[in-house]
N, C-alpha and C positions, 0 to 999 in steps of 0.2 A: 213390249211386248208381256202385258202378262198374262201370269194358265190362272187357267179355269177356278170354277171356284167347286176342292170335293164334292158332290151332288148327295146328300143324304139319301139310304135309301127309299123308296119311299113306303109310304102305313099310307093303309087302307081301312080307318074303321070298317068296314064289311069283311072282313076281315077274322071279327070280334061273331066268332061260333055265338048260339047258346042261347040264354032270357039271361037279362041286366043283373039275377046271383050266383050270375056261375063266376067258374073263374077264368082268364084269359091263357093259355097256355106260356110255357118257359119265352117263343121265340115271340110269343105280340108281342111279351111285353120287354122282350130287350128291343124289337121293335120297337116300344111305346118311348124308349129312353134316348132313343136318338133322338125318336122326333119332340122330346123336351130337350131336348141341351139348347140355349138360351143364348141370346149376343148383350143381354146385364150379367154381371157377376151374381150380383147382388139376387135376383130372379134363380141364374147354375143353385147360389147358393137353400134357397129356396125344394129349390125340385130337386135336389140335391139330398138334405131333408127330409125331406120327404117319402124315397126308397127304399128308404135310410130306414127307419119311420115301420113306412105303409108297402113294400113296394114284395112281399113276397105273404100279403093277404087282399092285393086289390081282384076284384071285379070288374066283371062287365060296365056294366053302371057306374063303379065310377074313372078307369079305363075312360068310360065314353065321359064326360065328369074333366077331367083333363086334355082330353083330345078341342073338346071348343074351347077351354082357358088358354091350350096353347097358340090356338088361334089368331091373336090381340096378339099386338103388339104391346114392343116390351118394355112401354110406360106405361101400356092400359093396362100389364097386368100385374108388374110393380103397382100398379095404383089401390087395387085388387089384394092383395096380398097385405099388404102395409092396413090394408080398414080404413085409407084416405077414402076411398069411393068403396058403392054398392054392388051386385052385383044386377045389372035391369035386364028386361025384352027377352029379348034369347036366353039370355044366359043368367036368369034367375028356373034358373031346372036348378030340381032338387038333386042329383048328380052337383051341381057342379059347387052350392054351396056350403054342399058336405066337404069337396075336394076340399072349398079355398077353408073351411073349415077344419079339415084337418093341415092343410097347410101353412096357415095361419100362427109366427106366435102370440103366447097367452100374454099382455099384458098384465106386467109383477105393480 
């Protein structure tokens, strides 16, 4: 008999008050970081580096963009992070593009 997997705390984007330029409170950021945990180590490395570099300065708009990216499958997210693909359709929003540009590693 296997044990059920622990459930991550629910993260409701509606919890993010205010305008897109406002900053979320620390509790929202803590929940967001938990929500961003991924199944692929490669994605986790991108996400962890993003939070180290930008976590203190995230705006509500960037949080929304990050949440849209986290709704993707791990392989689709990795393709975007590595620049194999560009965001299309609903993902081609300014906040998503901005988060991707902040997460991607500049080519040497």
